[in-house]
N, C-alpha and C positions, 0 to 999 in steps of 0.2 A: 504494500500500500504506500502511496506517495503522500508526503506531507504538504498541505496547502499553506500558503502565506496569506494572512489577512491584514488589511490596512483600514484605517478609519477613513470615512468619507467627509469628515467635518471640514476639511480644507479643499475639497473638490468642488469646482464651479462649472466645469465644462462637460459636455457630452461629446462622444465621438459620432460623427456623421459619415454616411457613405460619400465617396468622392463622385460628384456628378459633373459632367462636362458643363462648364459655365456658359459656353457660347453655342449651345445647341440651336440650330436653325433648320429651316426646311431642307437645306442642302447637306446637313449632317448625315453621317452614315445611318442607314435604317437600323443597323445593329445597336445603335445607342438607345433605342426604345424597345429592344427585343428582350423578352424574358426567356433566358436559356435554361431549359430543364437539366442541362448538365451542370449548372451552377445553382439553381434554385429548384427545390422539389416541386413537382406539379401538385396542385390541389386536386385530389382524386376522391371519388365516391363510388360505392358499389351500386348497381342498378336496382337492387331490391329495397333501398331506403325509401320510406314513405315520403312522398313529394312535399306534403305540408310541413313535415318535420325538417326536411332538407332546406326548405325556404327559410325557416326560423334559424337553423344552424348557420346558413350562409350570411344572413343579416347580422347575426351575433359576431361572426368571424370577420365581417366587412369584406366578404369575398363575393364577387359578382358572377363567377363562372367556375365550375368544377368539371374536370375530365372524368367521364364515366368509364370505369374499368371493371372487368369481371374478377373473380377470385384469384386468377392467375396474372392479374395486372395487364390483361389484353385490352387494348383500346376499343371501346364500343361507341363513343360519341361524347357530346358535351351537353351540359345543362347550365343555363344561366338564370339569373333572377328574372329576366324577361320571360323565359320559358315557364317560370313558376309564378307568374303574375296572377292577380285575382281574376283577371279576365280569362286566363288559361284554365283556371279551376272552374269558373262558371261555364265555359264552353264544354268542358268534360262532363259537368253535372247535367248539362242540357242533352248530352249524348247518353245519359243514363248511368254514369259512374258516380259512386259516392266519394266525397272528398278524401276520406280516410282510407280508401282502397287504392288510390293512385300512388304509383311508385315513380322513382326517378326515371326508370326506363320508359314509362308511359308518356312523359313530358319532355324527355331529352331529344336533342337533334342527333339522329344516328349518323355514324361515320359515312354511310353511303350518301347522305344528303349534304355533306360538308365539302367545301372547297378550301384548300389550304395553299399557301405560297411555298415555293421551294426555298430551302435554307440557302442553297448556293446563289439563287437569284437575289435573295434578301441581302446577302453579304456584298453584293455588287450594286446595291441600290441606295437611294437616299430617302429621307422621311417624306419629302414631297411626292415622290413616285409611289410610295405606299399609300398615302392619303388619296392621291388621284386614282390609283388603280382600284381603290375600295369605295369610290364615291357612291355606289349603289348599295353598299353593305349596311343594312339596318341594325346590325349587331355591333357590340363593343369590341369583340375579340376576333383576331385572325390567327388561326393555327399555322404553324410553320413545320414543314416536313423535311427531315433529313433523308434525301433520296438514296444516299449511299448505303445507309443501314436500315432504310424503310421504317423510320420511327417518327413519332411526333417529337420534334426537337424543342419546341417552345411555342411562344405566342407573342403577338403584338397587341397591345391594348390601346384603344383610342384615348382613354383617360390618361394613360402614361404619356402619350404624345402631348396631350393638353398640358400636363404638369411640366414636362421637359421644355416645351416651348413657352411656358408661362402665359398661356392664353387666358383671357377673361371668360372662361366657361366654367360653370358650376360643376365640379366633379363629384359632388355629393350624390348626384343622380347619374345614371348611366348615360354616357355619350357615345352615340353610334359613329361609325366611320362616315356615314352619309351626312350626319349633322356636322361633324368636324370638317369635312370637305366644303360644305356650304358656308361655314364660318370663315374658313381660310380664303375661299373665293370671294367672299363678301367683305367682311369687316377688316381682314388682314391682307387684302389683295395686293396692296402696294407698300406693305410694311417692310421697311429696310431692316427692322429689328429681327424679323424672322428669316431673312435671306442671308444668313451667315455662311460664308464660303469655307 
């Protein structure tokens, strides 16, 4: 067993913060807004979790999307807070389902219905290209696939882009790529602040 050293915090005033590129702009590498699952564990959930319980868990954890995996961690799809909205539950109730019967697998977006971006193309792209290519995407997250080993490598979040670019968009609610594109093309169309080379 190793001995730990303890120190008092009475004279400590500072916190350590992650190093974030200060001059992130539209022309910054797309990887600067990429959550790499080789560096950060993916937020996963099994398909048989009750959907209403999952919605509560995700709100408490401040997580807006989880990757759905089976017992062997095989990728099945994704489920977001948008997928677990009250409207989604009402729609399922109208179809004859009881709220407490619905599982994550019933409301998730299956992998067959998802489109992801190639990790290789992401590493050769910039933030502006990601935003423009996703201008029709009404969801907040874009999956990234590593085609070399055929795995979900990570994701890009529209809210992460908003935070990195320091845009005046409320990230307390979900921001879709479509909304982000609309704001960039409108409010920030000629902003020199965003066009960092």
